[in-house]
C-alpha positions in Angstrom: 93.4 158.6 120.4 91.0 156.6 122.4 89.3 158.6 125.3 89.6 157.0 128.7 86.3 155.7 130.0 84.9 157.7 132.8 83.2 155.8 135.6 79.7 157.2 136.1 78.4 158.4 139.6 75.6 156.1 140.9 72.1 157.0 140.9 71.3 158.8 144.2 67.7 158.0 143.9 66.9 155.0 146.0 70.2 155.2 148.0 70.9 156.6 151.4 73.9 159.0 151.8 76.0 156.2 153.3 75.0 153.6 150.6 75.7 156.2 147.9 79.3 157.0 149.4 80.0 153.3 149.4 78.7 152.7 146.0 81.2 155.5 144.8 84.1 153.7 146.4 83.0 150.3 145.1 83.0 151.8 141.7 86.6 152.7 141.9 85.9 156.5 142.0 88.6 158.5 143.4 88.2 161.2 146.1 87.4 161.7 149.8 84.1 160.2 151.1 83.1 163.7 152.1 83.1 164.7 148.5 80.5 162.0 147.6 78.4 162.9 150.6 78.3 166.6 149.6 77.3 165.8 146.1 74.6 163.5 147.5 73.5 166.3 149.7 73.5 168.9 146.8 71.5 166.4 144.4 68.6 166.3 146.9 68.6 169.9 148.1 69.4 171.8 145.0 68.4 169.5 142.2 70.6 167.4 139.5 72.2 170.3 137.7 75.5 170.0 139.4 76.3 166.6 137.8 75.2 166.5 134.1 74.8 162.7 134.1 72.3 162.9 136.9 69.6 164.8 134.8 68.9 161.5 133.1 68.1 159.6 136.4 65.2 162.0 137.2 62.5 161.2 134.5 60.8 164.2 133.2 57.3 165.1 134.5 55.1 163.6 131.9 51.9 165.4 132.9 50.4 167.6 135.8 46.9 168.1 136.6 45.7 170.9 139.0 42.7 171.5 140.6 41.8 174.3 143.3 40.8 174.0 147.0 40.4 176.6 149.6 43.9 176.0 150.9 45.5 176.2 147.4 46.1 174.0 144.4 45.9 170.3 144.4 48.8 169.1 142.0 48.7 165.6 140.4 52.0 164.4 139.1 52.2 161.7 136.4 55.7 160.3 135.9 56.7 157.8 133.2 58.0 154.5 134.5 61.4 154.0 132.7 62.3 150.9 130.9 58.7 149.5 130.8 56.9 149.0 127.4 53.7 150.8 126.8 50.3 148.9 127.0 48.7 149.8 123.7 48.3 153.3 123.7 48.7 153.7 127.4 52.0 154.5 129.2 52.9 153.2 132.6 53.1 156.1 135.0 53.2 156.6 138.7 50.7 159.0 140.0 51.3 161.2 143.1 49.3 164.1 144.6 50.6 167.2 146.4 47.8 168.5 148.8 47.9 171.7 150.6 47.1 171.5 154.3 46.2 174.8 156.1 46.7 175.1 159.8 46.1 178.1 162.0 49.7 179.3 161.4 50.5 178.4 157.7 49.8 176.1 154.9 52.1 173.1 154.3 52.3 170.5 151.7 51.4 166.8 152.0 52.6 164.4 149.2 50.6 161.3 148.6 53.0 158.7 146.9 52.4 155.5 145.0 54.2 152.3 146.0 53.0 150.3 142.9 51.4 150.8 139.4 47.8 149.4 140.0 47.0 147.2 142.7 46.1 143.5 143.4 43.9 144.1 146.3 40.7 144.5 144.3 38.8 146.9 146.6 35.5 147.5 144.9 35.3 151.2 145.8 38.9 152.1 144.3 39.9 153.2 140.9 43.3 151.8 141.1 42.1 148.5 141.9 40.3 148.3 138.6 43.7 148.3 136.8 44.9 145.2 138.5 48.6 145.2 139.6 51.0 145.9 136.8 54.2 146.3 138.6 55.8 147.3 142.1 57.9 150.4 142.3 61.6 150.3 143.2 62.9 152.5 146.1 64.3 154.9 143.4 60.8 155.2 141.7 59.3 155.8 144.9 61.7 158.5 146.1 61.6 160.2 142.6 58.0 161.1 143.3 59.1 163.3 146.2 61.9 164.7 144.0 59.5 165.7 141.3 57.2 167.3 143.7 59.9 169.1 145.7 61.9 170.5 142.8 59.0 170.7 140.4 56.9 173.0 142.7 60.0 174.5 144.5 58.5 174.2 147.8 59.3 171.9 150.9 57.1 168.8 151.3 56.2 168.5 155.1 54.4 165.2 155.1 54.4 162.0 153.0 51.5 159.5 153.0 51.7 156.2 151.2 48.1 156.4 150.2 48.6 156.5 146.3 48.4 153.6 143.9 49.1 150.3 145.3 49.1 148.4 148.6 52.4 149.3 150.3 52.9 146.2 152.2 52.7 144.2 149.1 55.8 145.9 148.3 57.1 146.4 151.9 61.0 145.9 151.3 61.0 148.6 148.8 58.7 150.9 150.6 60.6 150.6 153.8 64.0 151.2 151.8 62.4 154.3 150.1 61.6 155.7 153.8 65.3 155.3 154.8 66.2 157.5 151.9 63.4 160.0 152.5 64.5 160.4 156.2 68.1 160.5 155.5 69.2 163.9 157.0 71.7 164.4 154.1 69.0 163.8 151.6 65.2 164.6 151.6 65.4 164.9 155.4 61.6 164.2 156.0 60.8 163.7 159.6 59.9 160.1 160.4 56.9 161.3 162.3 55.6 163.0 159.2 55.5 159.8 157.1 52.4 157.3 157.1 52.2 154.1 155.6 48.6 152.9 154.7 47.6 149.3 154.3 44.5 147.2 153.8 45.8 145.1 156.6 48.2 142.6 155.2 49.4 140.9 158.4 52.5 139.6 156.9 53.6 143.1 155.7 52.5 144.4 159.2 55.0 141.9 160.8 57.8 143.2 158.7 56.9 146.8 159.4 56.6 146.1 163.2 60.1 144.8 163.2 61.2 148.0 161.6 59.2 150.2 163.9 60.8 148.6 167.0 64.3 149.8 165.7 66.1 153.0 166.9 64.9 156.0 164.8 61.6 154.2 163.4 59.3 154.5 166.3 57.8 157.6 165.0 56.7 156.0 161.6 52.9 156.5 161.4 50.4 153.5 160.5 47.1 153.8 158.8 44.8 150.8 158.3 41.8 150.7 155.9 39.1 149.4 158.0 36.1 150.6 155.9 33.4 148.3 157.5 32.1 147.4 161.1 32.1 143.6 160.4 33.5 140.8 158.1 30.3 140.5 156.0 30.5 144.0 154.7 34.2 144.2 154.6 34.5 141.0 152.7 32.1 142.3 150.0 34.0 145.6 149.3 37.5 144.3 150.2 38.5 140.9 149.1 41.5 140.8 151.5 39.2 140.4 154.4 38.5 136.8 153.1 42.3 135.9 153.7 42.6 138.2 156.7 39.5 138.8 158.5 39.0 141.4 161.2 39.4 138.7 163.8 43.1 138.4 162.8 43.7 142.0 162.0 42.3 143.8 165.2 44.5 142.0 167.5 47.7 143.1 165.5 46.5 146.7 165.9 45.7 146.4 169.6 49.3 145.2 170.1 50.9 147.8 167.7 54.1 149.5 169.2 53.0 153.1 169.3 55.1 155.9 170.4 53.9 158.0 173.4 50.7 160.0 172.4 50.7 158.1 169.1 47.6 156.4 167.6 46.7 154.3 164.5 44.7 156.0 161.8 41.7 153.7 161.0 40.6 154.9 157.7 36.9 154.5 156.9 35.6 155.2 153.3 32.0 156.1 153.8 29.9 154.5 151.0 26.2 155.4 150.9 23.8 152.5 151.8 26.8 150.2 152.3 28.4 151.0 155.6 27.1 154.5 156.5 24.3 153.8 159.0 24.1 154.7 162.7 24.3 151.0 163.5 27.4 150.7 161.3 29.0 153.4 163.6 28.1 151.7 167.0 29.3 148.5 165.6 32.7 150.0 164.4 33.2 151.8 167.8 32.8 148.4 169.6 35.1 146.6 167.1 37.8 149.2 167.6 37.6 149.1 171.6 41.0 148.5 172.8 42.7 150.0 169.6 44.4 153.3 170.2 43.2 154.9 167.1 41.3 157.8 165.4 38.8 157.0 162.7 39.4 159.0 159.8 36.2 159.1 157.9 36.6 159.6 154.2 33.7 160.5 152.1 33.6 158.0 149.1 35.0 159.6 145.9 33.3 157.8 143.0 35.6 155.8 140.7 34.9 155.6 137.0 31.7 153.6 136.6 31.0 153.5 140.2 27.8 151.9 141.4 27.6 154.4 144.4 27.4 158.1 144.6 29.3 160.4 146.8 27.7 160.6 150.3 25.9 163.7 151.1 27.3 166.2 153.8 24.3 165.5 156.0 25.1 161.6 156.0 28.8 162.3 156.7 27.9 164.5 159.8 25.4 161.9 161.0 27.9 159.3 160.8 30.6 161.3 162.6 28.1 162.1 165.3 26.9 158.5 165.8 30.8 157.6 166.3 31.2 160.3 168.8 28.2 159.3 170.8 29.6 155.8 170.9 32.9 157.2 172.3 35.0 156.7 169.4 37.6 159.5 168.5 37.2 160.4 164.8 37.6 163.1 162.3 36.5 163.7 158.7 39.0 163.9 155.7 38.2 166.8 153.6 37.7 166.1 149.8 40.4 167.6 147.6 41.3 166.8 143.9 38.2 165.1 142.9 37.8 167.1 139.7 41.0 165.7 138.3 40.7 162.1 139.8 43.4 163.1 142.3 41.2 162.3 145.3 41.5 159.3 147.6 40.7 156.3 145.7 40.6 157.9 142.3 44.3 157.4 141.1 44.7 155.1 137.9 45.0 155.2 134.1 41.6 154.5 132.6 43.0 153.1 129.4 44.6 150.2 131.3 42.2 149.9 134.2 40.7 146.5 133.2 44.0 144.9 132.9 44.4 142.0 135.4 48.0 141.1 135.4 49.4 140.5 138.7 53.3 140.7 138.7 55.1 141.7 142.1 58.6 141.8 140.2 60.4 145.1 140.0 62.7 146.2 137.3 66.4 146.1 137.8 68.0 149.3 139.0 
């Protein structure tokens, strides 16, 4: 006797609660809408165990690498990208990092997620850029990084920063769709004010993000921009994007950014010895950013593999910060965490495929 076919439940990763319930109804599944919304909430809050078929939609954690900081362990998750062939002996993986952040009250977790495997931007100081761009990630593949961290560690994730592999605004549509899921109150329920999108300054992607930020519920989304140089000459040397979008085009977009009350843009500045770390660079940077409501986040350079530069000394970092403050620029220093396991800022990427230069912005079918 032939067994009747059973319509599988849709994959909740990459879907908001409303979209999941609509997909259930569209698939011909019988049952009240509240049932599907309840299953959706259970999937995100308790894990996939309630529905056997859902265990296959969350790829197993391929590898984890752990290093230690004074605040606690820094955990790097490497998740296989399903449905993609290996490149020789190297598998395609998403890389994300869970970073402990200690305040005067408690220690919380910040998750650094990837939006692509590799990156097409070509920044010379970044490990990921040495891979080239292999593929953009779908909303589900972005959200599953949160899912692996949340349920793998068994602890809540307070903040999410799109500062992992890839340029988020090269994959803006999928990044924004993933943020809708991550902030869904029936799902991950991450506060919009605790999510930051970091970009090298793609003005086309910024225009798309600006349109979204002007919508109700999105004004709290944070923006970080990799400035990394006080002028076009230096920035074009270390960031090829500057040849297409020079600072004269980027800075006016930042001055006009729709910030919430008391909000500011994070102007990221990777401090590279002998390149952009002089007192004259600090003064020029402060002048460049005049009129932009921002905080300069000084990031001591984390050497990539085969880097032509060393990490800056602590004295040079402090001198640069002091010079910025003397010039009247609000600034802070980002603490280095995860450098020993290539999990620090600018160090994500598979060394076995790092020389591949295939640029393909297509994503796999869901």
